[in-house]
C-alpha angles and dihedrals in degrees: 000000000000117000135185115260090203091055091046091051090058092051130077117274114240098163128131123217137223116260088232123076122218123202123201137178113224129209109258094250092051091048090051091050091051090049088051090052090049089054092047093047105035093170089064123079120230088243092055093048092050091046092051093047091051091048090050092048092049092050091050091048093049089053088060096053117110115257097192116093113251141129112320092182112137095045102114113285093334123105123168128150093202104054131081125229089250093050091048091050091050092047092050091044091055090048092052092043088056091049092049091048089060093060 
C-alpha cells in the first residue's frame, strides 16, 4: 500500500531498525535534496528521511517485479523455472529477515 511520506513525517515514528548498520555515499545532488528535505521537515532526522525514501523506493520497485512464473536464472545463485521475480524476491527477503533476526 502506498502512503504519503509527507503525512508520515507529521506522524509519530513507531519503526524498529535492523541490528546492522549500512553506510552509503550519495551523489552530490541527492545529498543536497536530502539536506533540503531536512530543512523543510526539521522534526525529522536525516536518518529517518533517508530510511523513508529507501522504503518508498523499494515498495515502488517491488510493484514492478514480474508476477508470472518464468525463468529466474541470472539472479545470483538462484535458478528456478517455476517462480516469478516477485515470489523470488519475497522468498529471499524472508531468508534475509530470518538471518537479521538472529543477530
